[in-house]
C-alpha positions in Angstrom: 12.9 -25.3 -40.6 15.7 -23.2 -39.1 15.8 -19.5 -38.4 19.4 -18.8 -37.5 18.9 -15.0 -37.2 16.3 -15.5 -34.5 17.4 -16.6 -31.0 15.1 -18.5 -28.6 14.3 -15.4 -26.5 13.1 -13.5 -29.6 11.0 -16.4 -30.7 9.2 -16.4 -27.3 8.1 -12.9 -28.2 4.8 -13.2 -30.0 5.4 -10.1 -32.1 8.7 -11.5 -33.4 6.9 -14.7 -34.4 4.2 -12.8 -36.3 6.9 -10.7 -38.1 8.9 -13.8 -38.9 5.8 -15.4 -40.4 4.8 -12.4 -42.5 8.3 -11.3 -43.6 10.4 -14.4 -43.6 7.8 -17.0 -44.6 5.7 -14.7 -46.7 2.4 -16.1 -45.5 -0.4 -13.7 -46.2 -3.5 -15.6 -45.2 -4.5 -14.8 -41.6 -5.6 -18.4 -40.9 -2.3 -19.8 -42.1 -0.4 -17.2 -40.1 -2.2 -18.2 -37.0 -1.6 -21.9 -37.6 2.1 -21.3 -38.3 2.4 -19.2 -35.2 0.9 -22.0 -33.1 3.2 -24.5 -34.8 6.3 -22.4 -34.1 5.4 -21.7 -30.5 4.7 -25.4 -30.0 8.1 -26.3 -31.5 9.9 -23.7 -29.4 8.3 -24.9 -26.2 8.9 -28.6 -26.8 
């Protein structure tokens, strides 16, 4: 997965991650949103 329009600094911002998940990935389910957020944060930090 690549999100070229988002730089690393923006991705460190939790609100940006939530927006990315809702708008870009079109994930509606709150549990899936939370899981995806954790996954993205993990990928960014490692």
